[in-house]
C-alpha positions in Angstrom: 7.3 6.7 -19.0 7.2 6.8 -15.2 3.9 5.9 -13.6 3.0 6.1 -9.9 0.2 4.4 -8.0 -0.5 6.5 -4.9 -1.3 4.5 -1.8 -2.5 5.1 1.7 -2.1 2.6 4.5 -5.0 3.0 6.9 -3.0 3.0 10.1 -3.0 5.2 13.3 0.1 6.1 15.4 -1.1 4.5 18.7 -1.3 1.0 17.1 2.5 0.9 17.1 3.1 2.4 20.6 3.7 -0.6 22.8 4.0 1.7 25.9 0.3 2.5 25.8 -2.4 0.4 27.6 -4.3 -1.9 25.3 -7.5 0.2 25.3 -5.6 3.2 23.9 -4.1 1.2 21.0 -7.4 0.5 19.3 -8.6 3.0 16.6 -10.6 6.1 17.5 -13.6 6.4 15.2 -13.8 10.1 15.2 -10.0 10.6 14.5 -10.0 7.9 11.8 -13.1 9.4 10.1 -11.4 12.8 10.0 -8.1 11.3 8.6 -9.9 9.3 5.9 -12.2 12.2 4.9 -9.2 14.4 4.5 -7.4 11.7 2.4 -10.4 11.2 0.2 -10.9 15.0 -0.4 -7.2 15.5 -1.1 -7.1 12.4 -3.4 -10.0 13.7 -5.4 -8.4 17.2 -5.8 -4.8 16.2 -6.5 -5.1 12.8 -8.1 -8.6 12.9 -9.7 -9.5 10.2 -7.2 -6.8 7.8 -8.4 -5.3 6.2 -5.3 -5.6 3.1 -3.2 -6.7 3.0 0.4 -5.4 -0.1 2.2 -7.9 -1.0 4.8 -6.2 -1.9 8.1 -7.0 -5.4 9.4 -5.4 -6.7 12.6 -6.3 -8.5 15.8 -7.0 -5.1 17.4 -9.2 -4.0 14.6 -10.5 -7.0 12.8 -13.9 -5.5 11.8 -13.6 -1.9 12.8 -13.2 -0.6 9.2 -15.8 -3.0 7.7 -18.7 -1.0 9.1 -20.1 2.5 8.7 -19.0 5.2 8.6 -16.1 3.7 6.8 -18.0 1.6 4.2 -19.3 4.8 2.8 -15.7 6.1 2.4 -14.7 2.9 0.5 -17.6 3.2 -1.9 -16.7 6.9 -2.5 -13.1 6.0 -3.2 -14.1 3.4 -5.8 -16.8 5.6 -7.3 -14.1 8.4 -7.7 -11.8 6.2 -9.8 -9.8 4.8 -6.9 -9.2 1.4 -5.5 -9.3 -0.4 -2.1 -7.0 -3.0 -0.8 -6.3 -5.0 2.4 -3.5 -4.1 4.8 -3.0 -7.0 7.1 -1.2 -6.2 10.3 -1.3 -9.7 11.5 1.1 -9.0 14.3 1.6 -7.7 17.8 4.1 -4.9 17.2 7.6 -5.6 18.6 6.4 -9.0 19.9 5.0 -11.4 17.3 4.6 -11.4 13.5 2.3 -14.0 12.0 2.6 -13.4 8.3 4.3 -16.9 7.8 1.3 -18.6 9.4 -0.4 -19.3 6.1 -3.6 -20.9 7.4 -4.1 -17.9 9.7 -3.3 -15.4 6.9 -5.6 -17.2 4.4 -8.5 -17.1 6.9 -8.0 -13.4 7.6 -7.5 -12.4 3.9 -10.5 -14.4 2.6 -12.7 -13.1 5.4 -11.8 -9.5 4.7 -12.3 -9.9 1.0 -15.7 -11.7 1.4 -16.9 -9.1 3.9 -16.1 -6.3 1.5 -17.6 -8.2 -1.4 -20.9 -8.5 0.6 -20.8 -4.7 0.8 -20.4 -4.4 -2.9 -16.7 -3.5 -2.6 -14.0 -5.3 -4.7 -10.6 -5.6 -2.9 -8.0 -5.2 -5.7 -4.7 -5.1 -3.8 -2.8 -6.3 -0.7 0.0 -4.9 1.4 1.5 -6.5 4.5 2.0 -4.6 7.7 5.6 -3.7 8.1 5.8 -4.6 4.4 5.9 -8.3 5.3 5.4 -11.0 2.7 6.4 -14.5 1.9 6.0 -16.6 -1.3 3.4 -18.8 0.3 1.0 -15.9 0.3 0.9 -15.7 -3.5 -1.6 -18.6 -3.9 -3.7 -17.1 -1.2 -3.9 -13.8 -3.0 -4.8 -15.7 -6.2 -7.6 -17.5 -4.4 -8.8 -14.2 -3.2 -8.7 -12.8 -6.8 -6.3 -10.1 -5.7 -4.0 -9.2 -8.7 -1.7 -6.7 -7.0 0.6 -6.8 -4.0 2.3 -3.6 -2.7 4.5 -5.0 0.0 7.8 -4.5 -1.7 10.4 -1.9 -0.8 13.4 -2.9 -2.9 16.4 -3.6 -0.8 14.5 -3.6 2.5 15.8 -6.0 5.2 14.0 -5.5 8.5 14.9 -7.5 11.6 12.8 -7.0 14.7 13.4 -8.9 17.9 15.8 -11.2 16.1 13.2 -12.2 13.5 13.5 -11.3 9.8 10.2 -9.5 9.3 10.7 -8.1 5.8 13.2 -9.1 3.2 13.1 -7.5 -0.3 16.8 -7.7 -1.1 17.3 -8.0 -4.8 13.8 -7.2 -5.8 13.2 -5.3 -9.1 12.6 -1.5 -9.0 9.5 -1.6 -11.2 6.3 -3.7 -11.4 6.8 -7.4 -12.1 4.8 -10.6 -12.0 5.8 -12.6 -8.9 7.6 -16.0 -8.9 6.0 -18.7 -6.9 9.5 -19.8 -5.7 10.6 -16.3 -4.5 8.5 -13.2 -4.2 11.5 -11.1 -5.0 11.9 -12.5 -8.4 9.9 -12.2 -11.6 7.9 -15.3 -12.5 4.6 -16.6 -13.8 2.1 -16.2 -11.0 -1.0 -14.1 -11.6 0.0 -11.6 -8.9 1.8 -8.4 -9.8 4.2 -6.7 -7.4 4.2 -2.9 -7.4 7.3 -1.9 -5.4 7.6 1.4 -3.6 9.6 3.8 -5.9 13.3 3.5 -5.0 16.4 5.4 -6.4 19.3 7.5 -5.3 19.2 6.1 -1.8 15.6 7.2 -1.3 12.1 5.9 -1.5 8.8 7.5 -2.5 7.7 7.3 1.1 6.3 10.6 2.1 6.7 10.2 5.9 10.4 9.3 5.8 11.8 11.4 3.0 11.9 15.2 2.4 11.1 16.9 -0.9 14.7 17.0 -2.0 15.2 13.3 -1.7 11.8 12.5 -3.2 12.6 14.7 -6.2 16.0 13.0 -6.7 14.4 9.6 -6.6 11.6 10.5 -9.0 14.0 12.2 -11.4 16.3 9.1 -11.4 13.4 6.8 -12.0 12.2 8.9 -14.9 15.7 8.8 -16.5 15.8 5.0 -16.0 12.5 4.6 -17.8 13.8 6.7 -20.7 17.2 4.9 -20.9 15.5 1.5 -20.8 12.9 2.6 -23.3 10.4 0.9 -21.0 7.6 2.0 -18.6 8.4 2.0 -14.9 5.5 1.5 -12.6 6.0 2.1 -8.8 4.0 3.0 -5.8 4.0 6.0 -3.5 3.4 5.4 0.2 1.5 7.5 2.7 -0.5 6.6 5.9 -3.8 7.8 7.1 -2.1 9.4 10.1 -0.3 11.7 7.7 -3.6 13.5 7.1 -4.0 14.7 10.7 -3.3 18.4 10.3 -3.1 21.3 7.7 0.7 21.3 7.9 1.0 17.6 7.0 -1.6 17.9 4.3 0.3 20.8 2.7 3.4 18.7 2.8 1.6 15.9 0.9 0.3 18.4 -1.6 3.8 19.8 -2.3 5.4 16.4 -2.5 2.7 15.1 -4.9 3.1 18.2 -7.1 6.9 17.5 -7.2 6.4 13.9 -8.3 4.0 15.0 -11.1 7.0 16.8 -12.8 8.5 13.4 -13.5 5.7 11.0 -14.0 1.9 10.4 -14.0 -0.4 9.0 -11.3 -2.7 6.1 -12.5 -5.2 3.7 -10.9 -5.1 -0.1 -11.2 -7.5 -0.2 -14.2 -4.9 1.9 -16.0 -2.1 -0.3 -14.8 -3.8 -3.4 -16.4 -4.4 -1.4 -19.6 -0.6 -0.6 -19.8 0.1 -4.3 -19.2 -2.2 -5.2 -22.0 -4.6 -7.0 -19.6 -7.3 -4.3 -19.3 -10.6 -4.2 -21.0 
């Protein structure tokens, strides 16, 4: 069986635009509220609430999404059968990337987890900005009691400014338990990697791929699950800025309906149950 975990990274376009003055790169509360409200409404209607919102955390927005009106949205997502995660953009886009500074990352991740916990919100998952990750982050996620990472795009090799920012070459195409020695290999850590669905030269990444390519990738993954006689569990990637207008929302609706022809959307509680670790 092919299973999907639908995810939304809580980013906004201006964050990535280095040509803008600094004051224009911080999030706008009204816009982000509208994006997230649309995402929550659509998630409830299309997915019975089963999706993950990854809360953006960066030097430009360290606490912005840890206050109202956003806390109310995070509670609504969890109450509707969804999950929340942390999306650490510990970077200065096109300039510096700090994901290998483990003490810095540990401080940020634990602070985010603890602030959410104080608000009664369990953070269940992690995804690095730009899909960054390194093996030294695995014990940090374990310390934070985060069981799932979603940073993997199988085959991805991203170099920015001469620095390798994301390297997922050779990673499996379905959920696996990470190795302490190499995040791209199965191992015995307590953190599960849920890669973005990848097949037929395409990814289940709504912003970058059209319906034809998404359909081919999903169909190929469904066939692989049948031929292996084994469940395949992958993630689907969208961003909050994808929910900015009716045209884009309709596109998400159509792509989601297409994926449903080949697999089923589930939440993290159901993932653990499939893995035999759920209650």
